DOKE-84439 format. One record per residue: x, y, z of N, C-alpha, C in turn; residue number from 1; residue in one letter. Coordinates in steps of 0.2 Angstrom, whole numbers. Example, Ala and Ser with C-alpha at 12.3 -4.5 7.8 and 13.67 -1.06 7.14 Angstrom:
REM DOKE-84439
n.c1_n.c2_n.c3_ca.c1_ca.c2_ca.c3_c.c1_c.c2_c.c3_k_r
66_-28_39_62_-22_39_66_-16_39_1_A
64_-11_35_68_-5_36_64_0_39_2_S
//
This chain:
REM DOKE-84439
n.c1_n.c2_n.c3_ca.c1_ca.c2_ca.c3_c.c1_c.c2_c.c3_k_r
-586_-447_868_-587_-443_864_-583_-439_859_1_M
-583_-440_852_-579_-439_848_-576_-431_850_2_K
-570_-430_848_-567_-423_847_-567_-421_856_3_Y
-570_-424_861_-568_-424_868_-563_-429_870_4_V
-566_-435_870_-562_-440_873_-555_-441_872_5_D
-554_-440_866_-545_-441_865_-542_-435_866_6_E
-544_-430_870_-542_-424_874_-541_-428_881_7_Y
-544_-431_883_-544_-434_891_-543_-441_891_8_R
-540_-443_885_-536_-449_885_-530_-451_891_9_D
-531_-455_895_-528_-456_903_-521_-458_901_10_A
-518_-463_895_-513_-464_893_-510_-460_891_11_A
-511_-455_888_-507_-449_884_-507_-444_890_12_L
-512_-442_895_-511_-438_900_-504_-439_904_13_V
-504_-447_905_-498_-447_910_-492_-448_905_14_H
-492_-449_899_-486_-448_896_-483_-442_895_15_T
-490_-437_895_-486_-430_895_-484_-428_901_16_L
-487_-429_905_-483_-427_914_-477_-430_914_17_A
-474_-438_911_-469_-439_912_-465_-435_908_18_D
-467_-434_903_-461_-430_898_-459_-423_902_19_A
-465_-420_904_-463_-413_909_-458_-415_914_20_V
-459_-421_917_-454_-421_924_-446_-424_920_21_A
-447_-427_914_-440_-427_911_-437_-420_910_22_R
-442_-415_907_-438_-411_903_-438_-404_909_23_A
-440_-403_915_-439_-398_920_-432_-401_924_24_A
-428_-397_924_-422_-399_928_-421_-393_933_25_T
-425_-389_934_-426_-384_940_-432_-382_941_26_R
-433_-378_946_-441_-375_947_-444_-370_944_27_P
-448_-371_939_-453_-366_936_-459_-364_938_28_W
-463_-358_938_-468_-357_940_-472_-354_934_29_T
-478_-358_932_-482_-355_927_-488_-355_928_30_I
-490_-350_925_-499_-347_927_-503_-349_920_31_M
-508_-352_923_-514_-352_916_-518_-347_918_32_E
-520_-344_912_-523_-335_913_-532_-336_912_33_I
-535_-344_912_-540_-344_911_-545_-350_917_34_C
-549_-345_918_-554_-351_924_-555_-357_922_35_G
-557_-356_916_-560_-364_913_-554_-369_913_36_G
-548_-366_913_-540_-371_912_-539_-371_920_37_Q
-541_-366_925_-539_-369_931_-543_-373_933_38_T
-550_-373_933_-555_-379_934_-553_-385_932_39_H
-550_-386_925_-548_-393_923_-542_-395_928_40_A
-536_-390_928_-533_-392_932_-533_-396_938_41_I
-538_-392_942_-542_-396_948_-545_-401_948_42_V
-548_-400_942_-554_-407_944_-552_-413_941_43_K
-546_-413_937_-545_-418_934_-536_-420_939_44_F
-535_-415_943_-529_-417_948_-523_-417_942_45_G
-522_-412_938_-517_-411_933_-510_-409_937_46_L
-510_-406_941_-505_-403_946_-501_-408_949_47_D
-506_-412_950_-503_-418_956_-499_-423_952_48_D
-499_-423_945_-496_-427_941_-490_-423_939_49_L
-488_-417_940_-482_-414_938_-476_-415_943_50_L
-471_-415_942_-464_-416_945_-467_-409_952_51_P
-462_-409_958_-462_-406_962_-460_-398_959_52_P
-455_-398_955_-452_-392_952_-456_-387_948_53_A
-462_-390_946_-467_-386_942_-473_-384_947_54_I
-472_-377_947_-479_-374_952_-484_-371_947_55_T
-489_-372_948_-494_-368_943_-498_-365_947_56_L
-499_-359_945_-502_-355_948_-510_-351_945_57_V
-512_-348_948_-519_-347_946_-521_-338_943_58_H
-520_-337_937_-520_-329_935_-530_-327_934_59_G
-529_-320_934_-536_-317_934_-538_-319_928_60_P
-542_-325_928_-544_-328_921_-551_-330_921_61_G
-554_-326_926_-561_-327_927_-565_-320_926_62_C
-568_-319_921_-571_-311_920_-576_-310_927_63_P
-580_-313_928_-585_-312_934_-580_-309_939_64_V
-573_-313_943_-569_-312_948_-566_-306_947_65_C
-564_-303_940_-561_-297_940_-564_-292_939_66_V
-573_-291_938_-576_-287_937_-577_-283_945_67_T
-575_-276_945_-574_-272_950_-579_-273_956_68_S
-579_-273_962_-585_-271_968_-589_-265_965_69_A
-585_-260_963_-589_-253_962_-593_-255_956_70_D
-593_-257_950_-596_-259_944_-602_-263_946_71_L
-600_-267_951_-606_-271_954_-610_-267_958_72_I
-608_-262_961_-613_-258_965_-618_-253_961_73_D
-614_-253_955_-616_-248_951_-623_-254_948_74_A
-622_-258_946_-626_-263_942_-632_-264_948_75_A
-631_-264_955_-636_-265_959_-639_-258_959_76_V
-637_-253_960_-640_-246_960_-645_-246_954_77_E
-642_-247_947_-647_-249_942_-653_-254_943_78_L
-652_-260_947_-656_-265_949_-662_-262_953_79_A
-660_-257_957_-667_-254_960_-668_-248_960_80_L
-667_-245_952_-671_-239_951_-677_-242_947_81_R
-682_-234_950_-689_-239_948_-690_-240_940_82_P
-692_-244_937_-695_-246_930_-688_-249_928_83_G
-684_-249_930_-677_-253_926_-678_-259_927_84_V
-677_-263_922_-674_-270_920_-667_-272_920_85_I
-665_-276_924_-658_-276_923_-655_-283_922_86_L
-653_-285_917_-652_-291_915_-645_-293_914_87_C
-644_-299_916_-636_-302_919_-636_-309_916_88_S
-631_-312_915_-631_-319_914_-630_-320_922_89_F
-632_-329_923_-633_-330_931_-627_-330_935_90_G
-621_-330_930_-615_-331_937_-614_-324_941_91_D
-617_-318_938_-615_-313_941_-619_-311_946_92_M
-625_-314_949_-631_-314_954_-628_-312_960_93_L
-622_-318_961_-621_-317_968_-614_-315_970_94_R
-611_-312_965_-604_-310_967_-605_-304_971_95_V
-602_-303_978_-602_-297_982_-598_-292_979_96_P
-603_-285_980_-601_-280_978_-597_-277_984_97_G
-597_-269_986_-594_-266_991_-602_-269_996_98_N
-606_-268_993_-613_-268_997_-616_-275_996_99_G
-622_-275_993_-625_-281_992_-625_-283_984_100_I
-626_-289_984_-626_-293_978_-633_-291_974_101_D
-633_-293_967_-638_-293_962_-644_-297_965_102_L
-643_-304_968_-648_-308_971_-651_-304_976_103_L
-649_-302_981_-651_-298_986_-656_-291_984_104_T
-653_-288_979_-657_-282_975_-664_-285_973_105_A
-662_-291_970_-668_-294_966_-674_-297_972_106_K
-671_-297_977_-677_-301_984_-678_-292_986_107_A
-675_-287_987_-677_-282_988_-682_-276_983_108_R
-683_-283_978_-688_-278_974_-685_-277_967_109_G
-680_-277_967_-677_-275_960_-679_-280_954_110_G
-679_-278_946_-681_-282_942_-675_-284_940_111_D
-673_-290_942_-666_-291_939_-669_-299_936_112_V
-666_-300_929_-667_-305_926_-662_-310_923_113_R
-662_-316_923_-655_-320_920_-658_-319_913_114_I
-654_-320_909_-654_-320_901_-648_-325_898_115_V
-647_-328_893_-642_-331_891_-640_-329_885_116_Y
-641_-323_883_-639_-320_877_-638_-312_878_117_S
-634_-308_876_-637_-301_876_-644_-299_870_118_P
-645_-304_867_-649_-302_862_-655_-304_867_119_L
-656_-307_871_-662_-309_874_-664_-302_879_120_D
-660_-299_881_-660_-293_883_-662_-287_879_121_A
-661_-288_872_-663_-283_867_-670_-284_866_122_V
-672_-291_866_-679_-294_864_-684_-290_871_123_G
-681_-290_878_-684_-288_882_-686_-280_881_124_L
-681_-276_878_-681_-270_876_-687_-269_872_125_A
-686_-273_868_-693_-273_861_-700_-274_864_126_R
-699_-279_869_-706_-280_872_-708_-275_879_127_E
-703_-270_879_-705_-267_885_-703_-260_884_128_N
-706_-257_878_-703_-250_875_-703_-244_880_129_P
-708_-245_887_-707_-240_891_-703_-240_897_130_A
-700_-246_896_-696_-246_901_-688_-248_900_131_R
-684_-244_903_-675_-245_902_-674_-251_902_132_P
-670_-255_899_-667_-262_900_-659_-261_899_133_V
-657_-264_904_-648_-262_903_-646_-269_904_134_V
-642_-272_901_-639_-278_901_-629_-277_904_135_F
-628_-281_909_-623_-279_912_-618_-284_908_136_F
-615_-282_905_-609_-283_899_-604_-286_903_137_A
-603_-291_905_-595_-293_908_-594_-299_902_138_V
-585_-297_904_-582_-303_899_-575_-300_898_139_G
-571_-307_894_-565_-304_891_-567_-303_882_140_F
-560_-304_879_-563_-301_872_-568_-307_869_141_E
-569_-313_872_-574_-318_869_-581_-316_870_142_T
-582_-312_875_-590_-310_873_-591_-304_872_143_T
-586_-300_870_-587_-294_868_-591_-293_860_144_A
-590_-299_856_-592_-298_849_-600_-299_849_145_P
-602_-302_853_-611_-302_855_-613_-296_857_146_A
-610_-294_862_-611_-288_867_-612_-283_862_147_N
-607_-281_857_-606_-276_851_-612_-278_847_148_A
-614_-284_845_-620_-284_842_-626_-283_842_149_M
-628_-284_851_-634_-282_853_-633_-275_853_150_A
-628_-271_852_-629_-265_853_-631_-261_845_151_V
-627_-264_841_-630_-264_836_-638_-266_831_152_L
-638_-270_834_-646_-273_833_-651_-269_838_153_R
-649_-265_843_-653_-261_847_-655_-254_843_154_A
-648_-253_839_-649_-247_835_-652_-246_829_155_E
-653_-253_824_-654_-254_819_-662_-254_821_156_R
-664_-257_825_-671_-257_827_-673_-251_830_157_E
-670_-246_831_-671_-240_836_-677_-241_843_158_R
-671_-246_847_-673_-247_851_-669_-242_857_159_L
-672_-237_859_-668_-230_862_-668_-233_869_160_D
-672_-237_872_-673_-239_879_-667_-246_881_161_N
-664_-248_877_-658_-252_878_-653_-249_879_162_F
-649_-251_883_-641_-250_886_-637_-256_888_163_S
-631_-255_888_-626_-259_893_-622_-257_896_164_I
-621_-260_904_-616_-259_908_-610_-262_906_165_L
-604_-259_904_-599_-263_902_-593_-263_907_166_T
-592_-269_907_-585_-273_910_-582_-276_907_167_S
-580_-275_902_-575_-279_897_-568_-278_898_168_H
-564_-284_899_-558_-283_901_-553_-286_897_169_V
-546_-285_895_-542_-287_890_-537_-292_893_170_L
-535_-298_891_-531_-301_894_-522_-298_893_171_V
-520_-297_888_-513_-296_888_-511_-291_891_172_P
-514_-284_894_-513_-279_897_-512_-282_904_173_P
-517_-286_906_-516_-290_913_-510_-295_914_174_A
-506_-300_910_-502_-301_909_-495_-298_910_175_M
-496_-292_906_-490_-287_907_-490_-283_914_176_R
-497_-282_917_-497_-281_924_-494_-284_929_177_A
-495_-292_926_-493_-297_931_-486_-298_932_178_I
-483_-297_926_-476_-299_924_-472_-293_927_179_L
-473_-287_928_-471_-281_930_-472_-280_935_180_G
-474_-283_941_-475_-281_947_-470_-284_951_181_S
-468_-280_956_-462_-281_960_-462_-290_965_182_P
-467_-291_965_-468_-298_968_-469_-302_963_183_D
-469_-302_957_-471_-307_952_-466_-315_953_184_N
-469_-318_954_-466_-325_952_-468_-331_945_185_R
-472_-325_941_-474_-332_936_-468_-329_930_186_V
-466_-337_928_-461_-335_923_-463_-339_915_187_Q
-469_-342_915_-472_-342_908_-480_-344_910_188_G
-484_-343_904_-489_-344_904_-492_-348_899_189_F
-499_-351_902_-505_-354_896_-509_-349_895_190_L
-509_-347_888_-513_-343_887_-521_-344_887_191_A
-526_-341_888_-533_-344_885_-535_-344_877_192_A
-536_-350_877_-537_-351_870_-543_-348_866_193_G
-549_-348_870_-554_-345_868_-554_-338_866_194_H
-550_-334_870_-549_-327_870_-544_-325_862_195_V
-539_-330_862_-536_-329_856_-540_-332_849_196_C
-546_-335_850_-549_-337_844_-552_-332_842_197_T
-554_-327_848_-557_-321_845_-551_-315_840_198_I
-547_-314_845_-541_-310_845_-537_-312_841_199_M
-534_-318_840_-528_-319_838_-523_-320_842_200_G
-516_-320_839_-511_-321_844_-505_-317_841_201_T
-507_-310_839_-499_-306_837_-499_-301_843_202_A
-503_-300_848_-502_-295_854_-496_-300_859_203_E
-496_-306_859_-493_-309_864_-485_-311_861_204_Y
-481_-309_856_-475_-310_855_-472_-303_858_205_G
-474_-298_859_-470_-293_862_-471_-294_869_206_P
-475_-296_872_-475_-299_880_-470_-303_881_207_I
-470_-309_877_-466_-314_877_-460_-311_878_208_A
-457_-309_872_-450_-305_871_-448_-300_876_209_R
-452_-296_878_-451_-290_885_-449_-292_891_210_D
-453_-298_892_-453_-300_899_-450_-307_900_211_H
-447_-310_894_-442_-316_894_-448_-321_897_212_R
-454_-324_896_-458_-328_896_-461_-330_891_213_A
-461_-337_891_-464_-340_886_-472_-340_887_214_P
-475_-340_882_-483_-340_881_-485_-344_876_215_I
-491_-350_880_-492_-356_876_-499_-355_875_216_I
-501_-355_870_-509_-354_868_-514_-361_869_217_I
-516_-363_876_-519_-369_875_-526_-370_876_218_T
-529_-374_874_-535_-376_875_-537_-377_882_219_G
-543_-382_885_-546_-382_891_-546_-390_893_220_F
-544_-396_888_-544_-402_892_-537_-404_894_221_E
-537_-410_898_-531_-413_900_-525_-411_897_222_P
-526_-416_891_-521_-416_885_-519_-408_882_223_V
-523_-404_880_-522_-399_881_-517_-394_884_224_D
-519_-395_890_-516_-390_897_-509_-393_897_225_I
-507_-399_898_-503_-403_899_-496_-401_894_226_L
-500_-403_887_-496_-401_880_-493_-394_881_227_E
-496_-390_884_-496_-383_885_-489_-384_890_228_G
-492_-386_894_-485_-386_901_-478_-387_898_229_I
-479_-393_895_-472_-396_892_-469_-392_888_230_L
-472_-388_884_-469_-384_879_-466_-378_881_231_L
-470_-376_887_-468_-371_892_-461_-372_895_232_C
-461_-378_898_-455_-379_901_-450_-381_897_233_V
-451_-384_891_-444_-383_886_-442_-378_883_234_R
-446_-372_884_-444_-367_882_-440_-363_888_235_Q
-443_-365_894_-439_-360_900_-433_-363_899_236_L
-432_-371_899_-427_-375_901_-420_-372_894_237_E
-423_-370_889_-418_-368_884_-417_-361_885_238_A
-420_-357_889_-418_-350_887_-423_-347_883_239_G
-427_-349_881_-431_-345_876_-439_-343_878_240_R
-441_-337_875_-447_-334_876_-451_-333_871_241_A
-455_-337_868_-458_-336_861_-466_-337_863_242_E
-470_-337_858_-477_-338_859_-477_-344_854_243_V
-482_-350_857_-482_-356_853_-489_-356_853_244_A
-492_-359_847_-499_-361_847_-501_-367_848_245_N
-503_-370_855_-505_-378_856_-513_-379_855_246_A
-517_-375_852_-524_-375_850_-525_-373_844_247_Y
-523_-375_839_-522_-373_832_-528_-376_829_248_S
-532_-382_834_-538_-383_831_-544_-378_830_249_R
-542_-373_835_-547_-366_835_-545_-360_833_250_A
-537_-359_835_-534_-352_835_-530_-352_829_251_V
-532_-346_825_-528_-343_820_-525_-338_821_252_R
-519_-334_818_-514_-330_819_-519_-322_820_253_T
-523_-322_815_-527_-317_815_-534_-317_819_254_D
-534_-323_822_-541_-324_826_-548_-323_820_255_G
-553_-322_824_-559_-320_820_-559_-314_818_256_N
-558_-311_811_-558_-305_808_-566_-302_810_257_I
-570_-306_806_-577_-302_807_-578_-300_814_258_H
-576_-305_820_-579_-303_825_-574_-297_831_259_A
-568_-298_827_-564_-291_829_-567_-284_825_260_R
-570_-286_821_-570_-278_816_-579_-276_822_261_Q
-582_-281_824_-587_-279_827_-586_-276_834_262_L
-581_-278_836_-578_-276_843_-577_-269_841_263_V
-571_-267_837_-568_-261_834_-574_-256_833_264_E
-580_-258_831_-585_-254_827_-588_-251_835_265_R
-590_-255_839_-594_-252_845_-590_-250_850_266_V
-584_-254_852_-580_-252_857_-572_-249_857_267_F
-570_-244_861_-563_-241_861_-560_-244_867_268_E
-553_-244_867_-549_-246_871_-549_-241_876_269_I
-549_-243_884_-549_-239_889_-546_-242_895_270_S
-546_-238_901_-541_-239_907_-548_-245_910_271_D
-546_-249_915_-551_-253_918_-547_-256_925_272_R
-553_-255_929_-551_-257_936_-552_-266_936_273_D
-547_-267_939_-548_-275_938_-549_-276_947_274_W
-553_-280_949_-554_-282_956_-549_-286_959_275_R
-546_-282_964_-540_-285_966_-533_-284_963_276_G
-534_-282_957_-528_-280_953_-528_-273_953_277_L
-532_-270_954_-531_-260_953_-533_-259_946_278_G
-532_-253_944_-531_-250_939_-527_-251_933_279_V
-527_-255_928_-523_-258_923_-524_-253_917_280_I
-519_-249_914_-519_-245_908_-522_-248_903_281_P
-526_-247_899_-527_-249_892_-530_-256_893_282_R
-533_-259_898_-536_-265_899_-541_-267_899_283_S
-546_-261_895_-553_-263_895_-556_-260_888_284_G
-563_-261_887_-567_-260_884_-571_-255_884_285_L
-573_-249_882_-577_-246_885_-582_-243_877_286_A
-589_-242_879_-593_-239_872_-590_-233_869_287_V
-590_-234_862_-587_-229_859_-593_-221_860_288_R
-589_-216_859_-596_-210_860_-600_-210_856_289_P
-600_-213_849_-603_-211_844_-611_-217_846_290_E
-609_-222_850_-614_-226_853_-616_-224_860_291_Y
-615_-219_862_-616_-216_868_-623_-217_871_292_A
-628_-217_868_-636_-218_868_-635_-225_872_293_A
-631_-229_871_-631_-235_872_-627_-237_877_294_F
-625_-233_881_-618_-234_887_-625_-231_892_295_D
-625_-238_897_-629_-235_904_-625_-231_908_296_A
-618_-233_909_-613_-228_912_-615_-221_911_297_A
-617_-219_905_-617_-212_903_-624_-210_904_298_R
-629_-214_902_-637_-213_903_-639_-211_909_299_R
-635_-217_915_-636_-216_922_-633_-214_926_300_F
-632_-208_928_-627_-206_932_-627_-209_938_301_P
-620_-211_941_-622_-213_949_-625_-210_953_302_R
-628_-212_958_-631_-208_965_-628_-208_970_303_V
-626_-215_972_-623_-218_978_-615_-215_977_304_A
-612_-214_985_-605_-214_984_-603_-220_983_305_A
-597_-221_980_-592_-227_982_-592_-230_988_306_P
-594_-235_989_-594_-239_997_-586_-242_997_307_A
-583_-242_1005_-578_-243_1004_-575_-252_1005_308_A
-570_-253_1001_-570_-262_998_-569_-265_1005_309_A
-572_-271_1006_-570_-276_1011_-563_-277_1010_310_P
-559_-278_1016_-553_-280_1016_-551_-288_1017_311_T
-554_-292_1020_-552_-298_1021_-551_-302_1015_312_E
-554_-302_1009_-553_-307_1004_-545_-306_1001_313_C
-542_-310_999_-537_-311_996_-535_-312_988_314_I
-542_-312_987_-543_-315_979_-538_-312_976_315_S
-535_-303_976_-530_-301_971_-523_-304_972_316_G
-522_-307_977_-515_-312_978_-516_-317_974_317_E
-521_-322_974_-522_-327_972_-522_-326_965_318_I
-526_-321_961_-524_-319_954_-518_-317_952_319_M
-515_-315_956_-508_-313_953_-504_-319_955_320_R
-505_-325_957_-501_-332_958_-496_-330_964_321_G
-498_-325_967_-494_-325_975_-495_-331_979_322_I
-503_-332_981_-507_-337_985_-511_-342_981_323_R
-512_-347_983_-517_-351_981_-523_-351_985_324_K
-529_-353_984_-536_-354_987_-534_-356_994_325_P
-531_-360_995_-533_-364_1002_-527_-362_1008_326_H
-523_-355_1004_-520_-352_1010_-522_-347_1011_327_Q
-527_-345_1009_-533_-339_1012_-535_-342_1019_328_C
-534_-337_1026_-537_-340_1031_-543_-340_1031_329_P
-549_-337_1025_-556_-338_1028_-558_-343_1024_330_A
-554_-348_1018_-556_-352_1014_-560_-357_1017_331_F
-566_-358_1015_-569_-363_1018_-572_-363_1025_332_G
-571_-358_1027_-575_-356_1034_-579_-350_1034_333_T
-576_-345_1034_-579_-339_1033_-581_-336_1026_334_R
-577_-340_1021_-579_-340_1013_-580_-347_1011_335_C
-587_-346_1009_-590_-351_1005_-591_-350_999_336_T
-595_-356_995_-599_-353_989_-607_-350_991_337_P
-609_-352_998_-615_-350_1001_-615_-343_1003_338_E
-608_-342_1006_-607_-335_1008_-600_-330_1006_339_H
-598_-331_1000_-593_-328_998_-590_-322_1000_340_P
-584_-322_1002_-580_-314_1004_-579_-312_997_341_L
-577_-315_992_-577_-312_984_-576_-317_980_342_G
-577_-313_974_-579_-318_968_-576_-323_966_343_A
-569_-326_966_-568_-330_964_-571_-337_968_344_P
-574_-336_974_-578_-342_978_-584_-343_973_345_M
-587_-338_971_-593_-339_969_-595_-340_963_346_V
-589_-338_958_-589_-339_950_-590_-346_948_347_S
-591_-349_944_-591_-354_940_-585_-356_938_348_S
-582_-350_937_-575_-349_933_-568_-348_938_349_E
-570_-347_945_-565_-345_950_-562_-350_954_350_G
-556_-348_954_-552_-352_958_-553_-355_965_351_A
-555_-350_969_-557_-353_975_-563_-358_974_352_C
-569_-357_970_-572_-361_970_-571_-368_967_353_A
-565_-369_962_-563_-376_960_-559_-378_965_354_A
-555_-375_970_-552_-378_975_-559_-380_980_355_Y
-564_-379_981_-569_-378_986_-574_-385_984_356_H
-574_-385_978_-578_-389_975_-574_-396_975_357_R
-568_-396_972_-564_-403_971_-560_-404_977_358_Y
-557_-400_980_-551_-401_985_-553_-398_992_359_R
-559_-397_993_-560_-393_1000_-558_-399_1007_360_A
-558_-404_1006_-557_-409_1011_-548_-410_1012_361_R
-544_-410_1006_-537_-411_1006_-534_-404_1005_362_T
-537_-400_1004_-532_-392_1001_-529_-390_1009_363_A
-531_-390_1014_-528_-387_1021_-521_-391_1022_364_A
//
């Protein structure tokens, strides 16, 4: 397939892997920050092509995985409210909260509907004017513009029965939190190309400088990822810590200005609780007060008290790069995609799901 096959060229992949081996004279630990990159690394065995000196660890790059269990509980509570239509993308339905998941809520009578766009939820609000329609708005900066557009569309159409339950998280503050942690082992990053397509690259320079960690913006195909690793290793070996754009076919310095304006119009920066990582200051997006009528958290105050969080899942350690999925005692036994203990095992972008799908027989 044109524009894909060239980024999966086996000869070029091996050439890049050999270049990494020649460049690395000492051990380095590099974290990819995107779940899509994690799946590509595991699916194509890219880490197996690298020299033993290079360790790849998997970051909190799956928005489903980092959505707090308490917020999933809030979505479940909404889904079970009489009359409410709770809309979500399909990958959120089986993610466990502290209690049940949305699929179980649906089985218990909740009106939970899978949609493919937040505008589909706006359409449901239009078709059901007597019922509250809530869209579970989960994602990084990438999905924020579409969710902002849904709010603006509902405002324009005066759909006062539409609102969003927001769980937007921002990548740069999470990178700072990981680098600033006492148990950090990450020395360089592969940044998420799709996030930078929206937001640009300006936020990453100060992170690289302050923490002496190179940040390479990459795509999602094998050639993209290995080129990013090579650029990162070369910087580490040279003692440099800069931002490099290895995904220039999609990423511009300023990102997508129109999309950013949409986000800034509807959302404001807020603290956010990341599953497994805790509260990271100024790491999320909340609905601005002027759009409070479309904020489900304001419109539907919680009824149930927060439940106690399960303790067996080690997803926080995995998403900080401290451990890998197969190092979890429950991996593949008590925790499987059919019966997940944590979000990274059930999400389509989760690191545990990638290991289980592609390496379940060899990871132990």
